[in-house]
C-alpha positions in Angstrom: 47.3 59.7 -206.6 49.9 62.0 -205.3 49.1 65.5 -207.5 53.9 64.9 -208.0 52.9 62.9 -210.8 54.2 64.0 -214.4 56.0 66.8 -212.2 59.0 68.0 -214.7 60.7 70.6 -214.7 61.6 72.6 -217.6 64.9 71.3 -217.6 64.9 67.5 -216.1 65.6 64.6 -218.8 62.4 64.2 -220.7 60.0 61.0 -220.0 60.4 59.9 -223.7 64.1 58.4 -222.4 65.6 60.4 -225.3 68.7 62.2 -223.2 67.6 65.9 -224.2 66.0 68.6 -221.6 62.3 68.3 -221.2 61.8 71.8 -222.8 64.0 70.7 -225.7 62.1 67.5 -226.7 58.4 67.4 -225.8 57.5 69.8 -223.9 56.2 71.8 -226.4 53.8 69.1 -228.2 52.5 68.7 -224.6 52.1 72.4 -224.1 50.2 72.5 -227.6 47.9 69.7 -226.2 47.4 71.0 -222.9 46.7 75.2 -224.7 43.7 73.1 -227.3 42.3 70.9 -224.0 41.7 74.3 -222.3 40.4 76.1 -224.7 37.7 73.6 -226.1 37.0 72.7 -222.4 37.2 76.2 -220.8 34.6 77.5 -223.4 32.4 75.1 -222.3 32.9 74.5 -218.6 34.6 76.1 -215.7 37.9 73.7 -215.2 38.7 72.6 -211.5 41.5 71.9 -209.7 41.1 68.3 -210.0 40.0 69.2 -213.3 42.9 71.1 -214.1 45.6 68.3 -212.7 44.0 65.7 -214.7 44.3 67.7 -217.6 48.3 67.9 -217.1 48.4 64.3 -216.6 46.4 63.7 -219.8 48.1 66.1 -221.5 52.0 64.2 -221.0 50.0 61.0 -221.6 49.2 62.1 -225.2 52.2 64.3 -225.9 55.5 62.7 -224.6 57.3 60.7 -227.5 56.8 56.9 -226.8 57.6 55.3 -230.1 53.7 55.1 -230.7 51.8 56.2 -233.5 52.6 60.0 -233.6 49.4 61.4 -235.6 48.2 64.5 -234.7 46.0 64.4 -231.3 42.8 65.5 -232.0 42.1 68.0 -229.4 38.6 68.3 -230.2 37.4 65.6 -229.9 39.9 64.1 -226.9 37.6 67.2 -225.5 34.5 66.1 -226.4 35.4 62.5 -224.6 36.9 64.2 -221.5 33.7 66.0 -221.0 31.4 63.1 -221.0 33.3 61.5 -219.1 33.2 64.3 -216.7 29.8 64.1 -216.8 29.2 61.0 -216.0 32.0 60.9 -213.1 29.5 60.6 -210.6 27.7 58.0 -211.9 30.1 55.6 -213.1 32.8 55.2 -210.3 30.1 55.6 -206.9 27.2 54.2 -207.1 28.5 51.5 -210.0 31.7 51.3 -208.4 32.0 47.1 -208.5 30.9 47.5 -212.2 33.4 50.3 -213.0 36.4 47.9 -211.6 35.3 44.6 -213.9 35.1 47.0 -216.9 38.7 47.9 -216.0 40.3 44.6 -215.3 38.3 43.6 -218.7 40.4 46.8 -220.4 43.7 45.6 -218.6 43.4 41.6 -219.9 41.9 42.3 -223.8 43.8 45.7 -224.9 47.7 44.3 -226.3 49.8 47.2 -224.9 47.8 46.4 -220.9 48.7 43.1 -220.8 51.9 43.7 -219.4 50.8 46.2 -216.9 50.4 44.2 -213.7 52.0 43.7 -210.3 55.6 42.8 -210.3 55.6 38.8 -210.3 58.2 39.3 -206.9 55.3 40.8 -205.2 52.8 38.2 -206.2 54.5 35.3 -204.9 53.6 37.0 -200.6 50.1 36.6 -202.0 48.4 32.9 -201.5 45.4 32.1 -203.7 42.9 32.9 -201.8 44.6 35.9 -200.4 42.1 37.9 -197.8 41.6 41.7 -198.1 44.5 42.7 -195.1 46.8 40.3 -197.4 45.8 42.8 -200.3 45.9 45.8 -197.7 49.7 44.7 -197.4 50.8 44.4 -201.0 49.0 47.6 -201.6 51.6 49.0 -199.4 54.4 47.6 -200.2 53.4 48.6 -204.0 53.0 52.3 -202.7 57.0 52.1 -202.1 58.5 50.2 -205.0 56.4 51.3 -207.5 56.2 54.7 -209.4 52.7 55.3 -210.7 54.1 57.0 -214.0 55.5 54.2 -215.6 52.1 52.6 -214.9 50.7 55.4 -216.8 52.7 55.8 -219.8 52.1 52.1 -220.4 48.5 53.1 -220.2 49.2 55.9 -222.8 51.1 53.8 -225.0 47.9 51.2 -225.4 45.8 54.3 -225.7 47.1 55.5 -228.4 48.3 52.4 -230.3 45.2 50.0 -229.8 42.3 49.8 -230.6 39.5 51.7 -228.4 35.8 52.7 -228.2 35.1 56.2 -227.3 32.9 53.9 -224.2 36.7 52.4 -223.5 38.9 55.8 -223.7 36.0 57.1 -220.9 36.0 54.6 -218.1 40.0 54.7 -219.0 39.5 58.2 -218.0 37.7 58.0 -215.2 40.1 55.1 -213.8 42.4 58.2 -213.7 40.1 60.4 -212.3 39.7 58.1 -209.3 43.6 57.6 -208.9 43.3 61.7 -208.1 40.0 61.5 -206.1 41.6 59.5 -203.8 44.4 57.1 -202.3 47.0 55.8 -205.1 47.2 52.3 -204.2 43.3 52.4 -204.0 42.6 54.7 -206.4 44.5 53.7 -209.1 46.5 49.9 -208.1 43.6 48.1 -207.2 42.4 46.5 -210.5 46.0 46.2 -211.8 46.1 44.2 -208.6 43.0 41.9 -208.8 43.8 41.6 -212.5 47.2 40.3 -211.5 45.9 37.8 -208.7 43.1 36.6 -211.5 45.1 35.7 -213.9 48.0 33.8 -212.1 45.6 32.0 -210.8 43.8 31.1 -213.8 47.1 30.1 -215.1 47.8 28.3 -212.2 44.9 26.0 -213.0 45.2 25.5 -216.5 49.0 24.0 -215.5 47.2 21.6 -213.2 44.5 19.7 -215.7 48.2 20.1 -218.4 49.9 17.9 -215.4 47.2 16.5 -213.4 48.5 12.2 -212.6 51.5 12.6 -214.7 54.9 11.8 -213.8 56.4 13.0 -216.7 55.9 15.2 -219.5 55.7 14.7 -223.5 57.1 17.1 -226.4 52.8 18.2 -226.2 52.5 18.2 -222.6 55.4 21.3 -222.8 53.9 22.8 -225.7 50.0 23.5 -224.5 52.4 25.1 -220.5 54.3 27.0 -223.3 51.3 28.4 -224.2 49.9 29.5 -221.0 52.7 31.0 -220.3 52.8 32.8 -223.3 49.1 33.8 -222.7 50.0 34.9 -219.0 53.3 37.0 -219.0 52.3 37.9 -214.9 52.6 34.3 -214.9 55.9 33.9 -216.7 57.4 36.6 -213.8 55.5 35.0 -211.2 57.1 31.7 -211.6 60.2 33.3 -212.3 60.2 34.8 -208.8 59.1 31.9 -207.0 62.0 29.8 -208.5 64.2 33.1 -207.7 63.2 32.4 -204.3 64.0 29.0 -203.8 67.3 29.1 -205.4 68.5 32.2 -203.7 70.7 31.1 -201.2 72.4 28.7 -203.7 72.9 31.0 -206.1 74.7 33.4 -203.4 76.5 30.5 -202.9 77.8 29.4 -206.0 78.2 33.4 -206.8 80.6 34.1 -203.7 83.8 31.5 -205.1 82.3 27.9 -205.0 82.2 28.9 -209.3 84.3 30.3 -211.3 82.7 31.9 -214.8 84.6 32.0 -217.6 83.2 34.2 -220.4 85.3 35.2 -223.4 87.1 38.6 -224.0 84.8 39.7 -226.4 82.0 39.9 -223.8 84.2 41.3 -221.4 85.5 43.8 -223.8 82.4 45.1 -225.4 81.3 45.5 -221.9 84.2 47.3 -221.5 83.6 49.5 -224.3 80.4 49.9 -223.7 80.8 51.5 -220.0 84.2 53.8 -221.2 82.1 55.0 -223.8 79.3 56.1 -221.7 81.4 57.7 -218.9 83.5 60.1 -221.5 80.1 61.3 -223.2 78.4 61.5 -220.2 81.8 63.5 -218.2 83.8 64.5 -221.0 86.3 66.2 -219.5 85.1 65.8 -215.8 86.1 62.4 -215.4 90.2 63.3 -214.4 91.5 61.0 -211.2 89.7 60.2 -208.7 87.8 63.6 -208.8 84.1 61.7 -209.1 82.6 60.7 -205.5 81.3 57.2 -205.9 78.1 58.1 -205.4 77.8 60.4 -208.6 75.7 58.8 -211.7 79.1 57.0 -212.4 78.4 54.1 -210.5 75.2 53.7 -212.4 76.7 53.4 -216.2 78.3 50.2 -214.8 75.0 48.7 -214.2 73.3 50.3 -217.7 76.4 49.0 -219.7 75.7 45.8 -218.6 71.8 46.2 -219.2 72.7 47.8 -223.2 75.0 44.5 -223.4 72.9 42.1 -222.4 70.4 43.2 -224.2 72.2 42.3 -227.4 71.4 38.7 -228.9 75.2 38.0 -229.5 76.3 38.7 -226.2 73.2 37.0 -224.0 73.6 34.2 -226.1 77.1 33.2 -225.3 77.4 34.6 -221.4 74.1 32.4 -220.9 75.5 29.7 -222.0 78.7 30.0 -220.3 77.5 30.5 -217.4 74.8 27.7 -217.7 77.6 25.1 -218.8 79.3 25.8 -216.5 76.6 25.2 -213.7 75.7 21.8 -215.8 79.5 20.9 -215.7 80.0 21.3 -212.3 76.4 19.7 -211.6 78.0 16.4 -213.1 81.7 16.3 -211.3 80.5 17.8 -208.2 81.0 15.1 -205.3 79.6 16.1 -202.8 75.7 15.4 -202.5 74.6 19.1 -201.2 76.1 20.6 -203.8 75.2 18.8 -206.3 71.3 19.3 -205.4 72.2 23.1 -204.9 73.9 23.0 -208.4 70.7 20.9 -210.2 67.8 23.7 -209.2 70.6 26.7 -210.4 70.4 24.9 -213.7 66.5 24.4 -213.6 66.5 28.0 -212.8 68.7 28.7 -215.7 66.3 26.7 -217.8 63.5 29.0 -217.3 63.1 32.4 -219.0 62.1 35.8 -216.7 63.4 38.6 -215.6 65.0 37.2 -212.4 66.8 35.1 -214.7 68.3 38.3 -216.7 69.1 40.1 -213.6 70.6 36.6 -212.3 73.0 36.7 -215.1 73.5 40.1 -214.8 74.8 39.7 -211.5 77.5 36.8 -212.1 78.7 38.9 -215.5 79.4 41.5 -213.4 81.3 39.9 -210.7 83.4 38.3 -213.1 84.0 41.3 -215.1 85.2 42.7 -211.6 87.6 39.4 -211.2 88.8 39.7 -214.6 90.2 42.9 -214.3 91.3 42.4 -211.1 93.7 39.6 -212.1 95.5 40.7 -214.6 97.9 40.4 -216.4 95.2 38.1 -218.7 95.7 35.7 -221.4 93.4 36.2 -224.3 91.7 33.0 -225.0 93.8 30.2 -227.0 94.9 33.7 -228.9 98.5 33.9 -227.9 97.5 37.4 -226.5 98.1 38.7 -223.2 96.8 41.8 -221.5 98.7 43.3 -218.7 97.1 46.4 -217.4 92.6 48.1 -218.5 95.0 50.6 -220.3 96.1 48.2 -223.0 91.8 47.4 -223.8 92.0 51.0 -225.5 95.2 50.8 -227.7 94.7 50.5 -231.4 97.0 48.1 -231.8 95.7 45.9 -229.2 92.3 45.7 -230.2 93.2 45.4 -234.0 95.0 42.4 -232.6 92.3 41.1 -231.2 89.5 41.7 -233.8 91.9 40.0 -236.3 92.1 37.1 -234.0 87.5 36.7 -233.9 87.9 37.0 -237.6 90.5 34.1 -237.9 87.9 32.5 -235.4 84.8 32.8 -237.6 83.4 35.3 -235.5 82.7 38.1 -237.8 79.3 39.2 -235.9 81.2 38.9 -232.6 83.7 40.9 -234.7 82.0 43.4 -236.3 79.9 44.2 -232.8 82.9 45.3 -231.5 84.4 47.4 -233.9 81.0 49.6 -234.4 81.7 50.0 -230.0 85.3 50.7 -230.7 84.2 53.3 -233.6 81.8 55.0 -230.6 85.4 56.0 -228.8 88.7 58.0 -229.5 91.8 56.6 -228.5 91.6 58.4 -224.5 94.0 57.0 -221.2 91.3 55.7 -218.6 90.4 57.9 -216.1 91.3 56.5 -212.2 88.2 56.3 -211.3 87.1 54.1 -214.4 89.8 51.9 -213.0 88.7 51.6 -209.8 85.5 51.0 -210.7 86.4 47.9 -212.9 88.7 47.0 -210.2 86.1 47.1 -207.6 88.2 49.2 -205.2 86.1 52.1 -202.8 
C-alpha cells in the first residue's frame, strides 16, 4: 500500500466532505488520537517506520467524521488491540496466509458496512466465471490504475465504527491493512475484495439460474425471488447493470446523438440551473467575471456535480426517469424501422433495471437535453403561456414568481416548494458569461 495514502496537508479540503480545511475540521481529532496511541504504544515497544505509517492511517480512519457514531475513541484499548495484532502479525499473515484471507473474506461478506466494499461491476464483467490467475492479475492492474485506496479504507473505517466486531475480528482487519503496507497494494489489500466480489457474483448467478431454469416466462413469485437475490448481493446488481450497459451502449449512443428528443418539464431544468448557479457563485464569488475562468477550472465540475445532487432528489429523479422511459417506449411503439425498434426495446429493458450505470445514463441524457434547451432559446414554458427569451430571464424575480404560481395552479406544490428552496439560496445576480457558455455548450 502506497505511503501516499491519506497524505493530507493541513490546508487541503477535509476528507469528510465538509468543505472545510483539514486543519479546521477533522485534523484536531486525528492528532489527538495519534498522540494517545503514540504514548500508549511507545511506552511499551519501539515503533518502527512501518508501525508509524500504520498508526498514521489508523488515526485517520478513526478520526475522520464519517457520519458514524462519534463516540470518543478509547485510545488505550485501541493501542492494546494494535499491540496484540503486531505480536501475531508474522504468524497470522505469513504462516497462515490462506486461512487469513478466508477470515477477511468472511468479514467482507458478513459485516453490513462491508457489503459494498467490492470491485466495480464494470470491471468484473471482464472476468469469466472460472477466471484463471492470469486474468485476475490483469484485472488487478486495472484496479490499481482506476481506484482510490482511500475510498476503500474509509468504508472499512465506517464499518469498524458502526458494526459489531470482536477484538479478534478487529485484529484481522488491522492485519489486512498491514499486509497492504508490507506488499503491493493490489495483492495485499485488494485481493480478498476481488475474490469476494467474484464469489458473490457466481453464487448469485447460480441462484438466479435455479429460479429461471426450464421456464419460458417468470411469474410474480419468480420476480420476487430474483429481487431477493439482488438485495442479498449488491455486487451482482451492479454487475448485471454493467452487463446490460455494455450490451446497450452503442444503441444508447445512437439515441443520444439525435434519434430521439427528450423534453423535460421546465422545473427539472430550472432546478438544475439554480443549483448549478448557486454552486458556482458560492465557490467563486466575485471571481467569475466575463470569461475570466478557463474551462479547465473547477466550474466545469460543478456542471456534473449539480446534476448528481439534483438527480439524488426524488422529486426530480422520478420525473426525469419517467420522461426518458416514456419517450423511449413511445418511440418503440411508433417505430417503423424494425432494427431501430429492436434497439429501443433493448434500451427500455436497460431502463427497467436500476443500477449505477442507469443513473449515469440518465444523467448523460439529462445534461445533453439541458444543453440543447438553452441553446435553442427562446422556448415556451410547458403550457403556461410563459416564454423564456434568454438565460438571464431565469434569475429574474418576476419570472420565478410567475413560474412558481403556474406550478401551484397545476397542483405541483412539492415541485414549487423545491424551487423556492433553491431560489432562496441565491440573490438576484447577473449571470457570468462563462456560466452561459457552459450551458450553451460553447468553447
